[in-house]
N, C-alpha and C positions, 0 to 999 in steps of 0.2 A: 557743915563743911570744915575740912581740916586744912590748915595753911601749909603744913609740911608733912609729907608722907614718906616713910622709909620702905614700904612694901605694899603693892596693890596689884589687882588683877586687871589686865587690859583685854577687852573683848572687842573683836572687830567683826562686824556683820556687813558685808558689801563694802560700801565706801564710808560707813559710819563706825566710829570707835567709841566705846564706853569704858570709862575708868571706874572700877569698883573698889571702894575703899575698905569694905568689910571683908571677912574671911571667906564668904561664899556669895553666890548669886544664882538666880533662877531665870531661865530664858523661856519665852513662850508668847502666846498671843494675848493672854489675860492681863490687862493693864493693872488690875487691882492686886494681883498676887505675884507678878513677875518683876524682877529688877531690870531686865532688858526685854523690851517689847519687839517681837519679830512678827510683822504682819505678812503672813504667807499662807496660802491654803494648805500646804503640806506640813505646817507647823501646828502642834497641838497647843491647847490653852496653857498647860504647864508641861513643857517638853523635856527640858534637861536641867540638871543642877551642876554647877561648877564650884569646887571648893579647894582651899589651900590646906595641905597637911604635910608636915615634915619637909618644907621647902619644895614641894611638888604640887602640880595641879592635877585634880582628879575630876572625872565627870561621871554622872549617873543618869540613865534614861528614866524618866518619871512616868513610864507607862504610856508613852506616846503612840499614836495611831500608825505613823509611818516610820518610826524607828530612828535611832541615832547610830551613826556609822563612823568608825575610825579605820583608815586604810582599807576601806571597802568591806570591813567586817562589822556586823551589827553588835552594838554594845549590850552585854548581858551583865547586870550588876554594876560594880565599880570598874572604871578603866583609868589608868594613870596616863596623863599626857606629858609629864615631865615639866620643865620650865616653859615650854612652848609647844603647842600642837594645833593641828587642824582637824575638825570633825564636821560631819554633815548631819543637820536636823532636817529630815525629809529631803527636800531638794535645795536647802539653804546651806551654804558653806560658812563655817564660823572658825575664826582663829582666836585662840586664847593664849596669853603669855603672862608670865610672872614678871613684874617690873619692880625695880628698886630705885629709890631716889625720890625726886619730886614728881608729882602727878600734875599734868597740865589741866586737868578737870576732875571734879568729883563725880559721884554717881548721878548727880542731877544735871550733868552737862553744863556746868557754869561757864566754862571758858568761851564757847561760841557766843553765848548770850552776852557775856562781859565784853568780848571783843567788839561786837556790834554796837553796844552802848558807848564804849570808849571811842570807837571810830567816829560816830556821829558827833560826839561832844568835841573831839579833837579838831574835826574839820570846821566846826563853828568858831574855833579859837584862832587857828593858824592855817596857813597854806603849807601843807606838808611837803610840797614839791620844791619850795624855795627855802624852807626852814632848815637849819643845821640839825645834825643828829643830837647835839646837846640840848637844843631848844625843844625838840620833840620829846626827848627823854624827861626834861623838866616838867613839861605839861602833862605827860603820862603819869608821872609820880603823883602830881597834885590830883589828877582825875581819879586815879585808883584809890587814893586816900579818902577822897570825898565820897566814894561809893563803899567805903569800908573794907577794902581789900589790901592785903599786905603787899607792897611793891617788891619786897624781897622775893616773894614767891611768883607773882604774876607779871612783873615788868618785862622780863625777857620774852616769854611766850606771846604776850600782848604786843610788844614792840615788833616782834617778828611778823605777826599776822596783820597788824594795822598798817605799818609803813615799810615792811620788808618784803621778802619774796616767799613768805609762808614756809611750807614744809620743804621746799627745795633750796632754801637758803644755805643749808650745809653743803649741798653739792656745788653751788656757785662758788663757795669759798674753798672747795677741795681741789688742789692743784693736779691731783691724779686723774680727775674727770675732765674729758674733752668735749662731751656733748650731753645735754639733758633733754629727754623727750617725755612730755606729759601727754598721755593718750586718754583724755578725759580725767575726771577727778580720781578714779580708783586705780590708775595704772601709771607708774613713773619708771622709765628706763633711763640708764646712764651708759655712756661709753667710757670704759676705763682701760687704759693701755691698749686701745684698739679693739676691745671686746665689749659687746652689749651685755648688760645684766639687768634683770628686773629687781627693783628695790622694794623694801617693805613700806616705803613712804607713800602717802596718798593725801588727797585734799578732801575736805568735808563735803563739798558740794561744787556744782558747776559755777555758782556765783563766786566762790573763793578763788577758783582758777581765773575767772574773768577779772577779778579785782587785781590779782598779781599782774596780769597782762596790761591792765590800765595804768598801773604804777610804772611800768616800763615805758609805755608809749606816750603817756601824757607829757612828760618833760620835753619830748622831742616835737611837740605840736601835732602829734598824730592821734588817731582815734580808732576804736573798734566798736562796732555796734551792728544792728541788723542791716543797716544800709551800707555799711562797709565791714563785711564780716571776716576780712583777713587783713593782715598788716605785716610789713617788714620793719624792723627797728634794730636798735643796738643798745647794749648796756654801757654805762660810763667807761668801762675798761675796753670797749671796742668789740665785745662779744656779739655775735650776730643772732638776732631773734626773729622768729617767724611765728605767727599765731593765726589760727583759724577757729571760728566759733560757729555754732548752729545758726542758720539752717544748713550751711555748707558742710559742716562736720556732723556726722550721724552718731558720734559717741560722746558728744560734749565738747567743751573747749580743748583744742590741741595746741600745745606750746612746745616749740623746739628752740633750744639755745645752743648755738655752736660757740663754745668758749675759746678764747684766745689766751695763751699763756701770758702771765704777767711779766715773765722774763722774756726779753726779746731774744729770739733765736738768731744765731749767726751762722755763717757758712760752716764753721768748725763743728757746730752742733749737728748740722745735717750730715756731715761726714761721719761723725761718731755714731749717728743713728743708722748709718748704712744706707742713706738715701742717695748718695753719689760718692765718687772717689775724689781725691785731691786733684787728680789730673782733669777731671770733668769740671771741678770748681775753678781751676785755673783758666780753662777754656772759656767758661761763662764770664769770668772776670774780664778777660780780654775782649769778649764780644760786647759787654756793657761799656767798658771804658772807651772802646773805639767806635761807639755809637752805631751798633748794629740793632736793627729793629727786631724785637723778640716777642713771640707769642707763646705763652705757657698754656697747654691744653691738658685736659684730664676729666675724669668723672667727678660726681658729687662726693665731697669728703676726701678727695685724693691729695689735698694739700697744695692746690694751685696758688691760693692767696698767700700762704706761708712762704712758698718758694719765690713768688713775685716780690714779696717784702724783702727777702734775703738778697736776691740778685740785684734789686733796685738800690740796695745799700752800696753797691760797687760804683754808682754814679759819682763822679768827682764832686767834691763839696763846693766848688766854685760855680756850679751850674744852677740855673733856676728850674725847679721841678714843679709841675702842676699835676696833682693827683685828682682823679675824678672817680667817684664811687656812688653806688646806691645808698650804702650805709658805711660811714667812714671806718675802715678797718686797718688800712696801711699805716704803719708807724715807722717812717724813715728817719735815720739818724742825722741827715744833712740839715744844715741851718736854713737854707733858702728853699723851703717847701711851702707851696700854696695848696692846701687841701680844699677841694670843692665836693659838696654832697648834694645829690638830687633831692627834690622835694615833691611829695605827693600832693594831690589836689586837696583843697580845704573842704569844709562841710558843704559849701555851695557847689563843689566840683570844679573850682577854679584855682588858678595860681600854681599849677603843676609845673615843675622844671625837670625835664628829663635829662638822662645821661647825654643824649644827642645834643640838646641845647647847650650843655656845659662844655662838650667837646668843641662845638663851634665857637663858643665864647672864649675858650682857652686859647684859640689861635690869635686872639687880639691881646693876649696878656704877656706877650714876648717870652714864651717858654723856651727853654733849651731842651727840655724833655717833657713829654706828656705820658703819664702812667694812668691807664684806665683799669679800674678794678676788675671789670668783666664786661665784655661785649655780648649783648643779648639781642640786639635789634639793629635798626638802621644806623646807629652810631658807628657801626663797623665801617661803613662807607666813609664817614668823616674821618675816622681814625686812619684809614688807608690813604686818604687825601693828605692828611697831616704828615704821614710817614714819607709820602712822595714829594712833598713841597717844602723841604728844608728842616723838618722836625725829626731828623734821624736820631736813633737811640731811644725811640719810644717803646713802650711795652704795654701788654694787656694779657688777659686770660680769657679763655672760652671753654665751654663744655664740648669735649670730643673724646673718642675712644682710641684714636691713633693720629699720628701726624697727617696722614692722608685724609682722614675724616675731618681734621681741623681745617684743612684747606677748603674742603667742600662746604663745611659749615660757615666759614668766613665768607665764601662766595654767596651762600644763601642769605646770610645776614645783610650783606651789602645790597643785595637785590630788594630786601625789605625796606630800603630807604625810599622806594617809590620811583626811582629813576630807571627808565628802560634802557638797558645796555645788553649787548650780546654777551652770552656767558663766557665766550673766549676772551672778550675784552676785560671782563671782571677778573678772570684768572691771570691775564697778563699784568693787570694792575696789582694783583696780590703778589706775584713773583717779583715785581719791581719794588714793592714796598716792604715785604717781610723777608728778613734774612735768615732767621733761626726759629725753629719750632722745638720747644722742649715738652716732651710728653711725660706726665707723672701718673702713677697708678697706686691705688690702695689695694693691697693684697688681702687674702682671706684671713691672715693672721694678724691683721691690723697695721702692718708695716706699710710705709709709703716710700716709694722709690722713683727715681727718674728712670724710665724704661727705654727712652730713646731721645737722642738729640740729632736733629737733621738740619741740613742747609738746603734752602730752595735754590735750584740751579736753572731757572728759566723754564722754557717749555719745549717739548718735542711733539709737534702736531698739536693736539688738543689736551695733552697730558702734562701736568706740572712735574718737573723732574725733582725728586727728593734724594739727596745724598746723605745717607746715615753716617754720622761721625762716631757716636757712642750708642751702645745698646746694653740692656740687662738681659742675661740669659738665665732662665729658671732651670735649676738642676734637680730639684726635688723638695721634699718636706721632711724635716727632722724635728721631732718633739713638738709637732704642730707649728713649726716655724718654717716659712718658705725660704729655701736656700738657693743661691745662684751667684753669678759673678758678672761684673761689669766688663765689657769688651770694647776696646777701641778698634774700629774697623780698618784703620789705615788711611781713610779718606782725610785729606788736608783741605779745609775750607779755602775758598778763593781769597777771602780777606786776609788770611794768614800769610799767603804768598805776597799780597800787597804790603802788609806790614814789614815783612822781611826785606822787600825791595826798598822800603823807606828807611831801612836801618834799625827798625825796632827789633830787639833781640827776643826771639820766640823759640823755645826749645821744641823741636818736632817730636821728641820722644813721648809727649803727652798724647800723640795720635797713633801710638802703637809702634813707635820706632821707625816710621816711614821716612 
């Protein structure tokens, strides 16, 4: 084994990677004569040879029964792959690439074995969830030395795999990435600048993915196992985490991380992104400052929570704000903020505290404003009650594709509370509680925009009246970018007239010069 390598061959077969320190290697089924063993019925005993020459990788079929193919063509004699290439041995796909720098493992696969040994020994010495990074690093250095390994070579990869997030650690620290999706050990996607892309990163096994999930959920008092095969959690920075493992997932452990920017976004950031205009921002500021109840609706990944976080920052600093979430994500700048977080049941299935429990309890906490991260069930009824009984200026989000759908969904969620009410009574309750619905949408180019802002205007018969104040009009696509313009409809909300009658100066030109 070499401690420091300047050049080596990395061979990936399925979800397994082999680092070859010599100038060549043979792939096949024969364990006695092959450097990389590939157990597959279409692979021959000695199937293919890979070697390095003149800073390029070459392959040669060794007389295999089912052939070797590059770009669909069978290899005859030598074939150059370059610095990286993919070929097929029978029905098995193989990727080979030339690497320079340090190798995480030698051709005997020392790193996975080392990681497992170090992990066991480290867990016997300290609690990795409560220990600081410096303490963990100190113990790891001692353990590596005791096993005869050079910490200068192995400390970082072992640290990453023992107490970090494994192969996806680099993505968690990459500010340009907004979402990480692990679809089993062999496939990792990321969303960068609104676009999905498949990465070359992978996990060694299902167990490695599960260990990363456990490192995330254990400090929060949550668990994931066969009896509880899915979990919602968050990273220390507030990023949202969801994990599903077999038997629910048929492709192995699935991990989804919705990252939050470490830099708090403000209203000026959203304006610069093209998510809304300065006139729309001014209207939302007035609505929040003068205690209008607001619902932010949109699809998954449309930016509801981000927008809620931004407009909630308009709440005057002298007010007491209670935030209620499944996983704490809101980061408000005001000083007087009381964050509450729901709790799942423990191992015995007891001790759960739901969003609805917290909404009810918040009414006894003397809040000036209640901000619910998302209404998903019967808590919608309690939220409407709060908005109707003196807690004006409250806010929440919910999943809906349009403002009209948002009203219907809010009514459906209120009925899930188990109280039998006529549907018309529920709609009347909604129109008296909710003042503004803000609709957000994620477009196919990855951009997120407010597509509609409406005011609820009572009922006409059995229909809720929606008065649209602003809308986004799509005009086309240029260079794969959705183009359009924001339009003020000329409708002036009722509360604006009330503010002007009270002497509050409001410029009507923000509503289209009406």
